[in-house]
Structures are given as structure tokens and as C-alpha cells.
C-alpha positions in Angstrom: -29.1 -55.4 39.7 -28.3 -54.7 36.1 -28.4 -57.7 33.8 -25.0 -59.0 32.8 -26.3 -59.0 29.2 -27.3 -55.4 29.2 -26.2 -53.5 26.1 -23.6 -50.8 26.8 -24.8 -47.3 26.2 -23.6 -45.9 23.0 -21.5 -42.7 23.2 -23.2 -39.6 21.8 -20.1 -37.6 21.3 -16.3 -37.7 21.6 -14.6 -35.8 24.5 -13.8 -32.9 22.3 -15.7 -33.7 19.1 -19.1 -33.5 17.4 -22.4 -35.1 18.3 -22.1 -38.7 17.0 -25.9 -39.2 17.0 -26.2 -37.0 13.9 -25.1 -37.6 10.3 -23.3 -34.3 10.3 -21.5 -35.2 13.5 -20.5 -38.6 12.2 -19.1 -37.1 8.9 -17.2 -34.5 10.9 -15.7 -37.2 13.1 -14.8 -39.3 10.0 -13.1 -36.2 8.4 -11.0 -35.8 11.6 -10.0 -39.4 11.5 -9.0 -39.2 7.9 -6.8 -36.2 8.7 -5.2 -38.1 11.6 -4.4 -41.1 9.4 -2.6 -38.9 6.9 -0.5 -37.2 9.6 0.1 -40.1 12.1 3.6 -38.8 12.9 4.1 -35.5 14.7 5.2 -32.5 12.6 8.6 -32.6 14.5 9.2 -36.2 13.7 8.4 -35.6 10.0 10.8 -32.6 9.9 13.6 -34.8 11.5 12.9 -37.5 8.9 13.2 -35.0 6.0 16.3 -33.4 7.6 18.0 -36.8 7.3 17.2 -36.8 3.6 14.5 -39.5 4.2 10.9 -39.8 3.1 7.9 -40.7 5.1 6.1 -44.1 4.6 3.3 -42.5 2.6 5.8 -40.5 0.5 7.7 -43.6 -0.4 4.6 -45.5 -1.4 3.5 -42.6 -3.6 6.9 -42.7 -5.3 6.8 -46.5 -5.8 3.3 -47.1 -7.1 1.5 -45.9 -10.2 -0.3 -42.7 -9.4 -3.7 -43.1 -7.9 -3.6 -46.9 -7.6 -2.8 -47.4 -3.9 -5.6 -48.9 -1.9 -4.8 -48.8 1.8 -5.7 -51.6 4.2 -6.5 -51.2 8.0 -5.7 -47.5 8.0 -7.7 -47.0 11.2 -6.1 -49.8 13.2 -4.5 -48.7 16.5 -2.5 -50.6 19.1 -4.3 -52.1 22.1 -1.4 -51.7 24.6 -1.9 -50.1 28.0 1.8 -50.6 29.1 3.9 -47.6 30.1 1.1 -45.1 29.4 0.7 -46.2 25.7 -3.0 -45.8 25.9 -2.5 -42.1 25.8 -0.8 -42.3 22.4 -2.7 -44.4 19.9 -2.0 -43.1 16.4 -4.0 -44.5 13.5 -2.1 -47.1 11.4 0.2 -48.0 14.4 3.3 -47.1 12.5 3.0 -49.0 9.3 1.1 -48.3 6.0 -0.2 -51.4 4.2 -2.2 -52.0 1.0 -1.9 -52.8 -2.6 -1.6 -51.0 -6.0 0.1 -51.1 -9.3 3.8 -50.8 -10.5 3.9 -50.3 -14.2 0.4 -51.6 -14.4 1.1 -54.8 -12.4 -0.5 -55.7 -9.1 1.7 -55.6 -6.0 1.1 -55.7 -2.2 3.2 -53.3 -0.1 3.9 -52.3 3.4 6.0 -49.3 4.5 7.2 -48.9 8.1 6.8 -45.3 9.4 9.8 -44.2 11.3 7.9 -41.0 12.4 5.6 -43.2 14.6 7.3 -45.0 17.5 10.5 -45.1 15.4 8.8 -47.6 13.1 8.9 -50.2 15.9 6.8 -53.3 15.5 4.0 -53.9 18.0 1.1 -56.4 17.9 -1.2 -54.5 15.6 1.7 -53.3 13.4 2.7 -57.0 13.0 -0.9 -58.1 12.3 -1.1 -55.6 9.5 2.0 -56.9 7.8 0.9 -60.5 8.2 -2.4 -59.6 6.7 -1.0 -58.0 3.6 1.5 -60.9 3.1 -1.4 -63.3 3.3 -3.2 -61.2 0.8 -0.3 -61.3 -1.6 -0.1 -65.1 -1.4 -3.8 -65.4 -1.9 -3.9 -63.4 -5.1 -0.4 -64.4 -6.3 1.2 -61.0 -6.5 4.7 -59.8 -5.3 5.0 -58.3 -1.8 7.2 -55.3 -1.4 8.4 -54.2 2.1 9.8 -50.8 2.8 11.7 -51.2 6.0 12.7 -48.3 8.3 12.4 -49.6 11.8 14.1 -49.9 15.2 12.9 -53.5 15.5 10.4 -54.8 18.1 8.4 -52.3 20.3 9.8 -53.2 23.7 6.8 -51.5 25.5 4.7 -54.4 24.2 7.1 -57.1 25.3 7.0 -60.6 24.0 3.9 -59.9 22.0 6.0 -58.0 19.5 8.5 -60.9 19.2 5.6 -63.3 18.6 4.4 -61.2 15.6 8.0 -61.2 14.2 7.7 -65.0 14.3 4.4 -64.8 12.3 6.2 -62.6 9.7 9.1 -65.0 9.4 6.6 -67.8 9.0 5.0 -65.9 6.1 8.4 -65.3 4.6 8.9 -69.1 4.5 5.4 -69.8 3.2 5.7 -67.2 0.4 9.2 -68.5 -0.7 8.8 -69.9 -4.2 5.2 -68.8 -4.3 5.3 -65.0 -4.8 8.3 -62.7 -5.2 9.3 -61.0 -1.9 11.1 -57.7 -2.4 12.7 -55.8 0.6 14.0 -52.3 0.6 16.0 -51.2 3.7 15.5 -47.5 3.8 17.7 -46.6 6.7 19.4 -48.0 9.8 17.2 -51.0 10.9 17.5 -53.4 13.8 16.1 -56.8 14.8 13.3 -58.3 12.8 13.4 -55.3 10.4 16.8 -56.8 9.2 16.1 -60.5 9.7 13.0 -60.6 7.6 14.5 -58.8 4.6 17.5 -61.2 4.7 15.3 -64.1 3.9 13.3 -62.5 1.1 14.1 -62.9 -2.6 15.6 -59.4 -3.4 17.0 -56.9 -0.9 17.9 -53.4 -1.8 19.6 -51.1 0.8 20.4 -47.4 0.9 24.0 -46.6 1.8 23.2 -44.4 4.8 
């Protein structure tokens, strides 16, 4: 009988990728992941976003921050849900881009919901990323800017999504009077993607 403490065998390759036991294979796999991070939404979803006159999350961050200053956090995070076949679709970033950078030379933390991935809906990992960047902003004392473009909670993940909205609202309260909270509503939003901006310091909305 195998020991319950036996170490799991390490994979030597991905199902359709390079040999991960070699440096060249690991670098090739990293390059693939980097490309997937940059194009988390499908080409069709991005085209639909542009057809509506809207930008993607990464395009918005690039327009907001000083060029070359954005440092992304948790770019390789993916959801853990197995409900409704979600395990077959696990894009990197889980539908939100988080990090920090400079605006006119001043430090800010930022998150941008990506409508091209699951309609920008908030799941467990998505919410954890926002909570983390809000905690980061409070720790270093910089403004936090939220670019909201979301259909609200990700219903496939059930009450877990609602629980993370509770964590975000809690951070909104903790940050009040401590760091500036700035919300941009970049399109039709629902649920927590509206409730949270409503209790921040400044809210800017597009007209469509």
C-alpha cells in the first residue's frame, strides 16, 4: 500500500505543450502563459467590446496610468470552480486586472474589470484579487481606482461570489477616510459593481 505521505509525481509536460523537465520547455510554457494573460478574452468578445465603443480592461489601464509604470498583481490567478463545467474554461486573471502604477508621477492602486471574460462577473478569485489590491492601497497609503464594467456576481459560483462582495464592501468602509477611493463606471453595471462605487469617494460614469 502506498504511503499517504507519498509525494505526487511531478508532470513532465502539459497535454499539448513542451517538456517541463527542461529549461527550454519551461521557458516555452511561460511564454505561452504570458500570451494567454494578455489575451484572456476571446477575439470575438474583444471585437464586440470595441464595436460598442468600449475599451478592454488592459487598454483602459494603459490610458489611465503613466506609460510603462503599471505593475500587475496576480496575473496568473485562475478560478477554482468546478460548477457547470467551469473547470473547462479557466482564463488567467479570472476577469479582472489588478496592480499599481503612477498617475502624473503619483502612486495609485488600480483594478479593472474585464467584460470580455465572463462578462466581468465577480467570482471567488476575482473578488480576492480586488480585496488584495485594496488592502495594498491602504497599507501604503495611496488612492485606489476601480474601473467597473461588470454584470455583478458570477452566479455559477453561487454564494461564494456574494461573500466576496461582502469583503469588498468591508474594505470600502475600512478605506473610507484613510485613502481616496475613486470609481469609474465604464458601462452598464449590475449588483455589487454598482453598490461598491456608490460608497466610494468619487464616482464617474459614462453616459451609455
